[in-house]
C-alpha positions as CSV (number, residue, x, y, z in Angstrom):
1,M,0.0,0.0,0.0
2,G,2.9,2.3,0.7
3,E,3.8,2.1,-3.1
4,V,1.2,4.9,-3.7
5,L,3.5,7.5,-2.2
6,T,6.6,6.4,-4.2
7,K,5.1,5.4,-7.5
8,K,7.2,8.0,-9.2
9,N,10.4,6.5,-7.6
10,S,11.2,9.9,-6.1
11,Y,11.5,11.2,-2.6
12,I,9.7,14.2,-1.2
13,S,12.1,17.2,-0.8
14,S,10.0,19.1,1.7
15,R,11.5,19.8,5.1
16,N,8.1,21.0,6.5
17,P,7.5,18.8,9.6
18,T,3.8,18.9,9.2
19,V,3.9,17.8,5.6
20,I,6.3,14.9,6.4
21,W,4.3,13.8,9.5
22,N,0.9,13.9,7.7
23,A,2.4,11.7,5.0
24,V,3.7,9.3,7.5
25,L,0.2,9.1,9.1
26,G,-1.2,8.5,5.7
27,I,1.0,5.4,5.2
28,L,0.5,4.1,8.8
29,E,-3.2,4.5,8.6
30,L,-3.2,1.9,5.9
31,E,-0.6,-0.4,7.3
32,I,-1.4,-0.8,11.0
33,P,-4.6,-1.9,12.7
34,R,-7.2,0.8,12.8
35,P,-7.7,0.7,16.6
36,N,-3.9,1.2,17.0
37,F,-3.8,4.1,14.7
38,K,-6.9,5.7,16.3
39,T,-5.7,5.2,19.8
40,W,-2.0,6.2,19.5
41,L,-1.4,8.2,16.3
42,K,-4.6,10.1,15.3
43,S,-4.1,12.9,17.8
44,T,-0.4,13.4,17.2
45,K,1.1,16.4,15.4
46,A,4.5,17.5,14.2
47,I,6.4,20.2,16.1
48,N,9.6,20.8,14.3
49,I,12.6,19.3,12.5
50,S,16.1,20.0,13.8
51,D,19.4,18.2,12.8
52,N,17.4,15.3,11.3
53,T,15.3,14.9,14.5
54,L,11.6,15.1,14.0
55,T,9.7,16.1,17.1
56,V,6.1,14.9,17.4
57,S,3.7,15.7,20.2
58,T,0.9,13.5,21.7
59,P,-1.7,14.4,24.4
60,S,-1.1,11.3,26.5
61,P,2.1,10.1,28.3
62,F,0.8,6.6,27.9
63,A,0.4,7.1,24.2
64,A,4.0,8.4,24.0
65,E,5.2,5.2,25.8
66,M,3.3,3.0,23.5
67,I,4.4,4.8,20.3
68,N,8.1,4.4,21.4
69,K,7.6,0.7,22.3
70,R,5.3,-0.6,19.6
71,L,5.3,1.8,16.6
72,M,8.7,3.5,16.3
73,G,10.0,0.9,13.9
74,S,7.0,1.5,11.5
75,I,7.4,5.2,11.8
76,R,11.1,5.2,10.9
77,K,10.5,2.9,8.0
78,S,7.7,5.1,6.7
79,I,9.9,8.3,6.9
80,K,12.7,6.5,5.1
81,K,10.3,5.5,2.4
82,L,9.1,9.0,2.0
83,T,12.4,11.0,2.3
84,G,15.2,8.6,1.6
85,E,16.7,9.7,4.9
86,K,17.0,8.3,8.4
87,F,15.3,10.5,11.0
88,N,15.5,10.4,14.8
89,I,12.0,10.6,16.3
90,K,11.4,12.5,19.5
91,I,8.0,12.1,21.2
92,T,6.9,14.8,23.5
93,I,3.8,15.3,25.7
94,E,1.5,18.1,24.4
95,G,0.8,20.9,26.8
96,S,2.3,19.2,29.9
97,E,3.2,22.5,31.3
98,N,-0.4,23.6,31.3
99,L,-1.8,20.4,32.9
100,K,-2.4,22.1,36.2
101,D,-4.5,24.8,34.6
102,V,-6.6,22.2,32.8
103,Q,-7.3,20.1,35.8
104,T,-8.0,22.9,38.4
105,S,-11.5,24.4,38.7
106,P,-11.6,28.1,39.1
107,K,-12.1,29.7,42.5
108,Y,-14.9,32.2,42.7
109,V,-13.7,35.3,44.5
110,K,-16.1,38.2,45.0
111,N,-15.6,41.1,42.6
112,Q,-13.1,39.1,40.5
113,K,-14.0,38.3,36.9
114,I,-14.7,34.6,36.5
115,Q,-12.8,33.0,33.7
116,T,-15.0,30.6,31.7
117,K,-15.3,29.2,28.2
118,S,-17.0,32.5,27.3
119,N,-13.4,33.7,26.7
120,L,-12.7,30.7,24.4
121,L,-15.1,31.1,21.5
122,N,-13.6,29.8,18.3
123,N,-13.4,32.9,16.2
124,K,-13.0,30.8,13.0
125,Q,-16.3,29.2,13.5
126,T,-18.7,31.8,12.1
127,F,-21.8,31.9,9.9
128,D,-19.5,32.8,7.0
129,T,-17.4,29.6,7.4
130,F,-20.4,27.4,8.0
131,I,-21.5,25.7,4.8
132,E,-25.3,25.6,4.4
133,C,-26.8,22.6,2.8
134,E,-30.0,20.5,2.9
135,S,-29.0,18.6,6.0
136,N,-28.4,21.7,8.2
137,I,-30.4,24.5,6.6
138,L,-33.1,24.6,9.4
139,A,-30.5,24.6,12.2
140,R,-28.5,27.4,10.5
141,S,-31.6,29.5,9.9
142,A,-32.6,29.2,13.5
143,A,-29.1,30.0,14.7
144,L,-29.0,33.1,12.5
145,K,-32.4,34.3,13.7
146,V,-31.2,33.9,17.3
147,S,-28.1,36.0,16.7
148,D,-30.1,38.7,14.9
149,S,-32.9,38.9,17.5
150,P,-31.6,37.3,20.8
151,G,-34.2,36.6,23.5
152,E,-37.2,37.0,21.2
153,T,-38.6,34.3,18.8
154,Y,-36.5,31.2,19.3
155,N,-35.7,31.1,23.0
156,P,-34.4,28.6,24.0
157,L,-32.9,27.2,20.9
158,Y,-32.0,23.5,21.2
159,I,-29.8,22.0,18.4
160,Y,-29.1,18.2,18.4
161,S,-27.1,15.9,16.1
162,D,-24.6,13.1,16.0
163,V,-20.9,14.1,16.4
164,G,-19.1,16.0,13.7
165,L,-22.1,17.6,12.0
166,G,-21.7,21.2,13.0
167,K,-23.7,21.9,16.1
168,T,-20.7,23.3,18.0
169,H,-19.8,25.4,15.0
170,L,-23.2,27.0,15.0
171,L,-23.0,27.6,18.8
172,N,-19.7,29.4,18.2
173,A,-21.1,31.3,15.2
174,I,-24.0,32.6,17.4
175,G,-21.6,33.6,20.2
176,N,-19.2,35.4,17.8
177,K,-21.9,37.4,16.1
178,L,-23.5,38.4,19.5
179,K,-20.1,39.5,20.8
180,L,-19.6,41.7,17.8
181,K,-22.8,43.5,18.9
182,Q,-21.4,44.0,22.3
183,H,-23.6,41.4,24.0
184,K,-22.2,39.6,27.1
185,V,-21.9,36.0,26.0
186,I,-21.1,33.0,28.2
187,Y,-20.1,29.9,26.2
188,L,-19.1,26.6,27.8
189,S,-19.7,22.9,27.8
190,S,-22.1,21.4,30.4
191,E,-19.0,19.5,31.8
192,K,-17.3,22.9,32.4
193,F,-20.5,24.3,33.9
194,T,-20.6,21.3,36.2
195,N,-17.0,21.7,37.3
196,E,-17.5,25.4,38.0
197,Y,-20.7,24.8,39.9
198,I,-19.0,22.2,42.1
199,A,-16.1,24.6,42.7
200,A,-18.5,27.4,43.7
201,I,-20.3,25.2,46.2
202,R,-17.0,24.0,47.7
203,N,-15.6,27.5,48.0
204,G,-18.9,28.9,49.4
205,K,-19.3,31.2,46.4
206,I,-22.6,29.9,45.0
207,D,-24.1,33.4,45.1
208,E,-21.2,34.8,43.0
209,F,-21.6,31.9,40.6
210,Q,-25.3,32.4,40.1
211,S,-24.8,36.2,39.7
212,Y,-22.2,35.7,37.0
213,F,-24.4,33.5,34.9
214,R,-27.6,35.5,35.5
215,N,-26.0,38.7,34.3
216,C,-25.2,37.6,30.8
217,D,-27.1,38.4,27.6
218,A,-26.7,35.0,26.1
219,L,-25.9,31.6,27.6
220,L,-24.5,29.0,25.2
221,I,-24.2,25.4,26.6
222,D,-22.6,22.6,24.6
223,D,-23.3,18.9,25.1
224,I,-26.1,19.2,27.7
225,Q,-26.3,15.4,28.0
226,F,-23.2,15.4,30.3
227,I,-25.3,16.6,33.3
228,G,-27.8,13.8,32.8
229,T,-26.7,12.0,36.0
230,K,-26.0,15.1,38.0
231,P,-29.2,16.1,39.7
232,Q,-27.6,18.9,41.8
233,T,-26.0,20.5,38.7
234,Q,-29.3,20.2,36.9
235,E,-31.0,22.1,39.8
236,G,-28.5,24.9,39.5
237,F,-28.8,25.0,35.7
238,F,-32.6,25.0,36.0
239,H,-32.7,28.1,38.2
240,I,-30.2,30.0,36.0
241,F,-32.2,29.0,32.9
242,N,-35.5,30.3,34.5
243,H,-34.0,33.6,35.5
244,L,-32.5,34.2,32.0
245,H,-35.6,33.2,30.2
246,M,-37.9,35.4,32.3
247,N,-35.6,38.3,31.6
248,K,-35.6,37.6,27.8
249,K,-32.0,36.6,27.7
250,Q,-31.1,34.2,24.9
251,I,-30.3,30.5,25.7
252,V,-28.9,28.1,23.2
253,V,-28.2,24.5,24.1
254,T,-26.8,21.6,22.1
255,G,-27.0,17.8,22.7
256,D,-26.6,14.4,21.0
257,D,-30.3,13.5,21.1
258,P,-33.8,15.2,21.2
259,A,-34.4,16.8,24.5
260,N,-37.0,14.2,25.5
261,K,-34.5,11.4,25.0
262,I,-31.7,12.9,27.2
263,A,-31.6,11.8,30.9
264,L,-32.6,15.2,32.2
265,K,-35.3,16.1,34.7
266,S,-38.6,16.5,33.0
267,R,-38.9,20.2,33.8
268,I,-35.6,20.9,32.0
269,Q,-36.7,18.7,29.1
270,S,-39.9,20.7,29.0
271,R,-38.0,24.1,29.0
272,L,-35.7,23.0,26.2
273,S,-38.6,21.8,24.1
274,G,-40.6,25.0,24.8
275,G,-38.6,27.1,22.4
276,I,-37.5,25.6,19.1
277,E,-35.8,22.2,18.7
278,V,-33.9,21.6,15.5
279,D,-31.6,18.8,14.3
280,I,-28.7,18.5,11.9
281,Q,-28.8,15.3,9.8
282,E,-26.1,13.3,8.2
283,P,-25.1,14.9,4.9
284,K,-26.5,13.3,1.7
285,Y,-24.8,13.4,-1.7
286,E,-26.0,16.9,-2.5
287,S,-24.8,18.2,0.9
288,K,-21.4,16.5,0.5
289,F,-21.0,18.0,-2.9
290,A,-21.7,21.5,-1.6
291,I,-19.3,21.1,1.3
292,L,-16.5,19.8,-1.0
293,S,-17.1,22.5,-3.6
294,H,-16.7,25.1,-0.9
295,K,-13.6,23.6,0.7
296,A,-11.8,22.6,-2.5
297,P,-13.0,24.6,-5.4
298,D,-9.8,23.9,-7.4
299,I,-10.0,20.1,-7.6
300,G,-12.6,19.8,-10.4
301,T,-16.3,18.9,-10.5
302,E,-15.7,15.3,-11.7
303,V,-13.5,14.6,-8.7
304,I,-15.9,16.3,-6.2
305,E,-18.8,14.3,-7.6
306,Y,-16.9,11.1,-7.2
307,L,-15.6,11.9,-3.7
308,A,-19.1,12.8,-2.6
309,K,-20.2,9.2,-3.2
310,Y,-17.7,7.9,-0.6
311,P,-19.4,6.6,2.6
312,H,-18.4,9.4,5.0
313,K,-21.0,9.9,7.7
314,N,-20.2,13.5,8.8
315,V,-18.4,16.7,7.9
316,R,-15.3,15.8,10.0
317,E,-14.8,12.5,8.0
318,L,-15.3,14.4,4.8
319,E,-12.7,17.0,5.7
320,G,-10.3,14.3,6.8
321,A,-10.6,12.6,3.5
322,L,-10.1,15.8,1.6
323,N,-6.9,16.6,3.6
324,R,-5.6,13.1,3.0
325,I,-6.1,13.5,-0.8
326,K,-4.4,16.9,-0.8
327,A,-1.4,15.4,1.1
328,F,-1.1,12.5,-1.3
329,S,-1.2,14.9,-4.2
330,Q,1.5,17.2,-2.8
331,L,3.8,14.3,-1.8
332,T,3.6,12.6,-5.2
333,S,3.4,15.8,-7.3
334,S,0.3,14.4,-8.9
335,V,-2.8,16.1,-10.2
336,I,-5.9,15.3,-8.1
337,D,-8.1,13.0,-10.2
338,I,-10.4,10.0,-9.6
339,T,-7.4,7.6,-9.7
340,L,-5.6,9.5,-7.0
341,V,-8.8,9.7,-4.9
342,D,-9.1,5.9,-5.0
343,E,-5.4,5.4,-4.2
344,S,-5.3,7.8,-1.3
345,L,-8.5,6.6,0.2
346,S,-8.1,2.9,-0.6
347,G,-7.3,2.0,3.0
348,L,-10.3,3.9,4.4
349,K,-12.6,2.4,1.8
350,Q,-11.3,-1.1,2.6
351,N,-11.9,-0.5,6.3
352,K,-15.5,0.4,5.6
353,E,-15.9,-2.8,3.5
354,N,-13.8,-5.3,5.5
355,F,-15.0,-4.4,9.0
356,S,-18.4,-5.1,10.3
357,V,-18.6,-4.2,14.0
358,T,-21.9,-5.1,15.6
359,K,-23.3,-4.7,19.0
360,N,-23.4,-8.5,19.4
361,K,-19.8,-8.8,18.5
362,I,-18.8,-6.2,21.1
363,L,-20.8,-8.0,23.7
364,E,-19.2,-11.3,22.7
365,E,-15.6,-10.0,22.8
366,V,-16.0,-8.2,26.2
367,S,-17.6,-11.4,27.6
368,K,-14.6,-13.5,26.5
369,Y,-12.0,-11.0,27.6
370,K,-13.5,-10.4,31.0
371,N,-14.6,-14.0,31.5
372,V,-18.1,-13.0,32.3
373,S,-21.0,-14.8,30.5
374,V,-23.2,-12.9,28.1
375,D,-26.3,-13.9,30.2
376,N,-24.7,-12.3,33.3
377,I,-23.8,-9.1,31.4
378,L,-27.4,-8.8,30.1
379,G,-28.9,-9.8,33.4
380,T,-29.1,-8.1,36.8
381,K,-26.1,-9.5,38.7
382,K,-24.2,-6.7,40.5
383,D,-21.0,-8.2,41.5
384,R,-17.9,-6.1,40.7
385,L,-16.7,-8.3,37.8
386,T,-20.1,-8.4,36.1
387,V,-20.7,-4.7,36.5
388,N,-17.3,-3.8,35.1
389,A,-17.8,-6.0,32.1
390,R,-21.3,-4.5,31.5
391,Q,-19.9,-1.0,31.7
392,L,-17.2,-1.9,29.2
393,V,-19.9,-3.1,26.8
394,M,-21.7,0.2,27.2
395,F,-18.5,2.1,26.6
396,F,-17.7,0.3,23.3
397,L,-21.3,0.5,22.1
398,K,-21.1,4.2,22.4
399,K,-17.6,4.7,21.1
400,E,-17.6,2.3,18.2
401,L,-21.3,2.4,17.1
402,N,-22.3,5.8,18.5
403,M,-25.5,4.2,19.9
404,T,-27.8,6.5,21.9
405,F,-28.0,6.0,25.7
406,I,-31.6,4.7,25.3
407,E,-30.5,2.2,22.6
408,I,-27.7,0.9,24.8
409,A,-30.0,0.5,27.7
410,L,-32.6,-1.4,25.7
411,F,-29.9,-3.7,24.2
412,L,-28.6,-4.5,27.7
413,G,-31.9,-5.8,28.9
414,G,-33.9,-2.6,29.5
415,K,-31.5,-0.9,31.9
416,N,-32.3,2.7,32.8
417,H,-30.5,5.0,30.4
418,S,-29.3,7.2,33.2
419,T,-27.4,4.1,34.4
420,V,-25.7,4.0,31.0
421,I,-24.7,7.7,31.3
422,Y,-23.3,7.1,34.7
423,A,-21.3,4.1,33.5
424,L,-19.8,6.0,30.6
425,E,-18.8,8.9,32.7
426,R,-17.3,6.5,35.3
427,I,-15.2,4.8,32.6
428,E,-14.0,8.0,31.1
429,K,-12.9,9.2,34.5
430,I,-11.1,6.0,35.4
431,L,-9.4,6.0,32.0
432,K,-7.6,9.2,32.9
433,K,-5.7,7.6,35.8
434,D,-5.9,3.8,35.5
435,Q,-3.4,2.5,32.9
436,N,-4.7,-1.1,33.4
437,L,-8.1,-0.1,32.2
438,V,-6.5,1.8,29.3
439,K,-4.7,-1.4,28.3
440,D,-7.9,-3.4,28.6
441,T,-9.8,-1.1,26.3
442,I,-7.0,-1.2,23.8
443,H,-6.9,-5.0,23.8
444,I,-10.7,-5.4,23.5
445,R,-10.8,-2.9,20.7
446,E,-8.1,-4.8,18.8
447,L,-10.0,-8.0,19.3
448,I,-13.3,-6.5,18.1
449,Y,-11.7,-5.3,14.8
450,R,-9.3,-8.1,14.2
451,K,-11.9,-10.8,14.6
452,N,-14.4,-8.9,12.5
453,K,-12.2,-8.6,9.5
454,V,-13.8,-10.3,6.5
455,K,-11.5,-12.6,4.6
456,T,-11.1,-11.7,0.9
């Protein structure tokens, strides 16, 4: 598969670390198991090249260790194939010096400005950079209406969709436009809201917390489903919501599912449904064509039409495929045509065709790995081993198949979907500090994909 990059029997001459590293990732994505690539390499990025040493960063210390132990040989081989040179590879931990800031919740001091996500709007995510198409036209229109007339017609506005379809982009677009009009905007995830709420309670500053949020012109909350198993946080959010709504302040919330399917108190569900609720759907062919035409107007209509037929489920996948094609074109000095599209995406297409991960297969592999019977996982036993296995099944059903909380609950014998949310949050939290669980999830994921590969 690596022959694609060297089909002209010439090495790339670029010394740009990003160009070289993206090309390396392009090769490795096709050559190593998908779960390994996704877990260890997908989040890496090149920092610099100095004296034939390529420095690459990764967010996780454990990932750095695994790259050095298991993937370094493949990386060096790929770089040699691309450049004809031997490079030393240095793996660093991304943002380690800022770790304390990330983990520490802010303290609420009277008369001191509270630092929140409202200061971290993505100024590149605006209405001008959001590509309108059939799958998102209603959501974009509602978001634009809100930013033009905050607190009036569409209040609250609730936007829901699967990941990677643009709801966070719209949230930022609303915030950026309102800030240009000198409105006080607070933008943060529900997880950040929860952390700050807990910090305020611990520090005895709940009045300051409530005052801060109640004195904004627009409150933008991303991923509301996070507070589904946090009744105290829901209570705090409900009172802030009511105050803002009564005072005609704009509220915009995003989530993964319709409001009535998220594990929230019924009165919050009712408030969210009381304004306007819109969804963003998976892009169809026409939508993919529009997105590609906007992002790559120079690659030709025939190629865009062809690429739009590939089985990408969301905008992120589409953009990733486009970036991959451009990198292959640059590295091989080739014109982007249909042949190049097939060559550069052959591994991705093969993954779609050769892997068939199902919920039953996930259940089966976790059962075998944890030595817990399928009947026990689907049943009501609550011993530690069974509960851990059951929660791992929930984790993989969400991560690999993107099933909703309710779908997971029904599959596992009609469990309460709030139990599913709690389980997922628990595993995510433990994964940050328990390397044994990290290793378990890696091994299970490898088993799921390895044993699901269709023989050709």
